[in-house]
MDAnalysis code that builds the backbone (N, CA, C; Angstrom):
import MDAnalysis as mda
import numpy as np

u = mda.Universe.empty(303, n_residues=101, atom_resindex=np.repeat(np.arange(101), 3), trajectory=True)
u.add_TopologyAttr("name", ["N", "CA", "C"] * 101)
u.add_TopologyAttr("resid", np.arange(1, 102))
u.add_TopologyAttr("resname", ["MET", "PHE", "ARG", "THR", "HIS", "SER", "LEU", "ILE", "VAL", "VAL", "ALA", "LEU", "ALA", "GLY", "LEU", "ALA", "THR", "ALA", "GLY", "VAL", "ALA", "GLN", "ALA", "ALA", "PRO", "HIS", "ALA", "PRO", "ALA", "ALA", "LYS", "LEU", "SER", "MET", "ALA", "GLN", "ALA", "ARG", "ALA", "ILE", "ALA", "LEU", "LYS", "ALA", "ALA", "PRO", "GLY", "LYS", "LEU", "ILE", "SER", "GLY", "GLU", "TYR", "GLU", "ASN", "GLU", "GLY", "GLY", "GLY", "TRP", "ARG", "TYR", "SER", "PHE", "ASP", "ILE", "GLN", "GLN", "ARG", "GLY", "HIS", "VAL", "GLN", "GLU", "ILE", "GLY", "VAL", "ASP", "ALA", "ASN", "SER", "GLY", "LYS", "ILE", "VAL", "GLU", "ASN", "LYS", "SER", "GLU", "GLY", "ARG", "VAL", "ASP", "ARG", "ASP", "ALA", "GLY", "LYS", "LYS"])
u.atoms.positions = np.array([
    [10.637, 43.288, 80.793],
    [10.571, 41.841, 80.759],
    [9.840, 41.371, 79.500],
    [8.706, 41.997, 79.204],
    [7.937, 41.633, 78.028],
    [8.773, 41.858, 76.761],
    [9.531, 42.941, 76.728],
    [10.368, 43.266, 75.570],
    [11.455, 42.195, 75.379],
    [12.052, 41.716, 76.449],
    [13.082, 40.695, 76.367],
    [12.509, 39.398, 75.806],
    [11.339, 39.008, 76.279],
    [10.697, 37.798, 75.761],
    [10.342, 37.960, 74.292],
    [9.878, 39.139, 73.910],
    [9.529, 39.394, 72.512],
    [10.756, 39.271, 71.630],
    [11.889, 39.805, 72.083],
    [13.115, 39.716, 71.296],
    [13.579, 38.271, 71.153],
    [13.444, 37.496, 72.201],
    [13.835, 36.091, 72.140],
    [12.941, 35.341, 71.154],
    [11.649, 35.583, 71.194],
    [10.710, 34.931, 70.288],
    [11.033, 35.309, 68.846],
    [11.288, 36.591, 68.597],
    [11.622, 37.045, 67.246],
    [12.928, 36.397, 66.777],
    [13.924, 36.321, 67.647],
    [15.207, 35.713, 67.289],
    [15.030, 34.230, 66.966],
    [14.266, 33.521, 67.771],
    [14.029, 32.100, 67.512],
    [13.250, 31.893, 66.214],
    [12.278, 32.740, 65.968],
    [11.512, 32.644, 64.724],
    [12.424, 32.889, 63.527],
    [13.342, 33.825, 63.668],
    [14.295, 34.095, 62.592],
    [15.189, 32.900, 62.319],
    [15.642, 32.227, 63.368],
    [16.471, 31.043, 63.191],
    [15.695, 29.914, 62.527],
    [14.464, 29.739, 62.922],
    [13.634, 28.690, 62.325],
    [13.396, 28.980, 60.851],
    [13.129, 30.233, 60.524],
    [12.888, 30.610, 59.137],
    [14.155, 30.452, 58.309],
    [15.300, 30.788, 58.879],
    [16.561, 30.653, 58.151],
    [16.803, 29.202, 57.774],
    [16.462, 28.274, 58.647],
    [16.619, 26.856, 58.332],
    [15.730, 26.429, 57.189],
    [14.527, 26.940, 57.154],
    [13.599, 26.606, 56.082],
    [14.073, 27.213, 54.773],
    [14.572, 28.436, 54.814],
    [15.006, 29.116, 53.606],
    [16.188, 28.408, 52.950],
    [16.957, 27.660, 53.715],
    [18.119, 26.983, 53.170],
    [17.790, 25.571, 52.689],
    [16.545, 25.205, 52.739],
    [16.144, 23.881, 52.267],
    [16.349, 23.800, 50.758],
    [16.030, 22.665, 50.159],
    [16.241, 22.438, 48.733],
    [15.654, 23.566, 47.894],
    [16.388, 24.003, 46.876],
    [15.902, 25.097, 46.034],
    [14.689, 24.644, 45.221],
    [13.887, 25.607, 44.857],
    [12.705, 25.309, 44.048],
    [13.133, 25.003, 42.616],
    [12.448, 24.097, 42.002],
    [12.751, 23.746, 40.623],
    [12.331, 24.890, 39.700],
    [13.196, 25.268, 38.775],
    [12.835, 26.331, 37.833],
    [11.819, 25.816, 36.824],
    [11.097, 26.723, 36.230],
    [10.123, 26.353, 35.206],
    [10.861, 25.809, 33.989],
    [10.336, 24.760, 33.416],
    [10.936, 24.148, 32.230],
    [10.270, 24.692, 30.977],
    [11.006, 24.722, 29.882],
    [10.426, 25.149, 28.606],
    [9.512, 24.065, 28.047],
    [9.850, 22.804, 28.309],
    [9.029, 21.684, 27.857],
    [8.095, 21.252, 28.977],
    [6.921, 20.803, 28.614],
    [6.014, 20.231, 29.606],
    [6.381, 18.763, 29.808],
    [5.889, 18.197, 30.874],
    [6.113, 16.770, 31.142],
    [5.569, 15.936, 29.974],
    [4.415, 16.313, 29.433],
    [3.808, 15.559, 28.328],
    [4.685, 15.613, 27.077],
    [5.262, 16.769, 26.779],
    [6.150, 16.887, 25.616],
    [7.391, 16.028, 25.795],
    [7.984, 16.081, 26.981],
    [9.183, 15.291, 27.254],
    [8.865, 13.799, 27.217],
    [7.695, 13.417, 27.719],
    [7.289, 12.008, 27.700],
    [7.179, 11.511, 26.258],
    [6.606, 12.321, 25.369],
    [6.478, 11.935, 23.963],
    [7.857, 11.734, 23.327],
    [8.808, 12.604, 23.656],
    [10.179, 12.470, 23.146],
    [10.800, 11.167, 23.654],
    [10.624, 10.880, 24.939],
    [11.193, 9.671, 25.537],
    [10.591, 8.407, 24.927],
    [9.284, 8.395, 24.745],
    [8.625, 7.211, 24.192],
    [8.957, 7.012, 22.719],
    [9.277, 8.086, 22.017],
    [9.712, 7.958, 20.626],
    [11.100, 7.310, 20.581],
    [11.958, 7.675, 21.535],
    [13.310, 7.114, 21.596],
    [13.310, 5.672, 22.083],
    [12.377, 5.351, 22.975],
    [12.313, 4.009, 23.561],
    [10.853, 3.602, 23.717],
    [10.238, 3.107, 22.643],
    [8.831, 2.706, 22.731],
    [8.626, 1.623, 23.789],
    [7.543, 1.741, 24.523],
    [7.222, 0.768, 25.557],
    [6.179, 1.320, 26.506],
    [6.100, 0.726, 27.694],
    [5.142, 1.136, 28.708],
    [5.846, 2.016, 29.740],
    [5.336, 3.224, 29.919],
    [5.922, 4.149, 30.884],
    [5.697, 3.641, 32.303],
    [6.787, 3.498, 33.054],
    [6.707, 3.055, 34.447],
    [6.670, 4.248, 35.383],
    [7.578, 5.208, 35.132],
    [7.643, 6.380, 36.004],
    [8.286, 7.545, 35.263],
    [8.030, 8.739, 35.793],
    [8.622, 9.942, 35.234],
    [8.753, 10.996, 36.310],
    [9.819, 11.793, 36.225],
    [10.013, 12.853, 37.207],
    [10.811, 13.993, 36.602],
    [10.717, 15.152, 37.229],
    [11.482, 16.344, 36.882],
    [12.551, 16.462, 37.949],
    [13.825, 16.404, 37.531],
    [14.896, 16.346, 38.516],
    [16.109, 17.162, 38.088],
    [16.922, 17.508, 39.070],
    [18.187, 18.187, 38.818],
    [19.278, 17.139, 38.893],
    [19.870, 16.851, 37.754],
    [20.925, 15.837, 37.726],
    [22.020, 16.283, 36.769],
    [23.253, 16.128, 37.198],
    [24.376, 16.493, 36.350],
    [24.481, 17.993, 36.117],
    [23.969, 18.788, 37.042],
    [24.067, 20.232, 36.922],
    [22.976, 20.880, 36.092],
    [21.998, 20.102, 35.652],
    [20.907, 20.676, 34.860],
    [19.586, 20.001, 35.162],
    [18.510, 20.670, 34.815],
    [17.167, 20.132, 35.050],
    [16.732, 19.317, 33.849],
    [16.135, 18.179, 34.159],
    [15.689, 17.275, 33.110],
    [14.490, 16.462, 33.578],
    [13.836, 15.857, 32.607],
    [12.804, 14.873, 32.897],
    [13.465, 13.507, 32.764],
    [13.156, 12.608, 33.657],
    [13.698, 11.261, 33.617],
    [12.530, 10.280, 33.584],
    [12.587, 9.348, 32.643],
    [11.509, 8.367, 32.480],
    [12.076, 6.957, 32.495],
    [11.387, 6.064, 33.175],
    [11.693, 4.638, 33.124],
    [10.613, 3.997, 32.268],
    [11.051, 3.298, 31.222],
    [10.127, 2.710, 30.254],
    [10.372, 1.212, 30.183],
    [9.315, 0.443, 30.416],
    [9.401, -1.017, 30.327],
    [9.365, -1.403, 28.858],
    [10.435, -2.045, 28.431],
    [10.487, -2.582, 27.082],
    [10.562, -4.097, 27.193],
    [10.593, -4.766, 26.092],
    [10.634, -6.219, 26.091],
    [11.897, -6.713, 26.811],
    [11.726, -7.247, 28.012],
    [12.823, -7.847, 28.736],
    [13.687, -6.915, 29.574],
    [13.478, -5.598, 29.498],
    [14.298, -4.691, 30.307],
    [13.611, -3.334, 30.479],
    [14.177, -2.559, 31.402],
    [13.701, -1.195, 31.655],
    [14.739, -0.236, 31.082],
    [14.276, 0.703, 30.287],
    [15.148, 1.707, 29.676],
    [14.927, 3.040, 30.385],
    [16.020, 3.687, 30.799],
    [15.910, 5.021, 31.401],
    [16.263, 6.051, 30.350],
    [15.350, 7.002, 30.144],
    [15.545, 8.071, 29.173],
    [15.509, 9.395, 29.915],
    [16.546, 10.210, 29.729],
    [16.592, 11.551, 30.295],
    [16.424, 12.556, 29.179],
    [15.507, 13.514, 29.365],
    [15.225, 14.541, 28.363],
    [15.501, 15.907, 28.978],
    [16.392, 16.691, 28.352],
    [16.690, 18.035, 28.835],
    [15.396, 18.846, 28.862],
    [15.115, 19.488, 29.992],
    [13.842, 20.180, 30.199],
    [13.710, 21.450, 29.367],
    [14.808, 21.963, 28.842],
    [14.738, 23.193, 28.049],
    [14.939, 22.966, 26.556],
    [15.827, 22.051, 26.197],
    [16.113, 21.853, 24.774],
    [15.339, 20.684, 24.167],
    [14.912, 19.734, 24.996],
    [14.233, 18.551, 24.488],
    [15.193, 17.479, 23.990],
    [16.492, 17.716, 24.141],
    [17.480, 16.724, 23.708],
    [17.547, 15.574, 24.705],
    [17.815, 14.394, 24.178],
    [17.981, 13.227, 25.045],
    [19.380, 13.292, 25.646],
    [19.433, 13.322, 26.975],
    [20.713, 13.427, 27.672],
    [21.113, 12.114, 28.348],
    [20.203, 11.154, 28.354],
    [20.515, 9.826, 28.885],
    [19.630, 8.803, 28.202],
    [20.223, 7.673, 27.857],
    [19.483, 6.583, 27.238],
    [20.226, 5.306, 27.611],
    [19.793, 4.680, 28.709],
    [20.512, 3.496, 29.181],
    [19.547, 2.432, 29.683],
    [19.990, 1.205, 29.563],
    [19.214, 0.083, 30.072],
    [19.497, -0.074, 31.560],
    [18.444, -0.316, 32.315],
    [18.594, -0.569, 33.749],
    [18.470, -2.052, 34.056],
    [18.449, -2.869, 33.041],
    [18.330, -4.310, 33.244],
    [16.877, -4.764, 33.233],
    [16.656, -5.932, 33.794],
    [15.308, -6.521, 33.766],
    [14.302, -5.794, 34.650],
    [14.792, -5.144, 35.713],
    [13.898, -4.455, 36.633],
    [14.360, -3.025, 36.808],
    [13.462, -2.179, 37.294],
    [13.771, -0.761, 37.559],
    [14.593, -0.672, 38.834],
    [15.877, -0.440, 38.708],
    [16.765, -0.371, 39.881],
    [16.573, 0.898, 40.699],
    [15.967, 1.919, 40.090],
    [15.747, 3.172, 40.812],
    [14.446, 3.167, 41.608],
    [13.617, 2.176, 41.405],
    [12.318, 2.140, 42.080],
    [12.507, 2.180, 43.603],
    [11.795, 3.076, 44.245],
    [11.837, 3.189, 45.689],
    [12.955, 4.078, 46.214],
    [13.885, 4.499, 45.367],
    [14.978, 5.366, 45.800],
    [14.599, 6.830, 45.765],
    [13.549, 7.182, 45.053],
    [13.200, 8.589, 44.844],
    [12.120, 9.038, 45.763],
])
């Protein structure tokens, strides 16, 4: 009886662990630091930094920054490994991504 209960507990623990293991993958280490990417973004779009994050978008890892400029928010995406700007677009007068992340 004790052996049967032990097997059930082990099986349930395995199922619980399998669910956790399939959760979102861990972000790989970037060649650029957040500070380096931020400097690249601010050089491309001078202004006040509103937000920044390390994200997987479009099949690759990048840093994404929202920068308040005169009259609008500019979103700058910087490739986390090459430092190249992969996105540079206006989001209008306000940050449309705020609260979605």
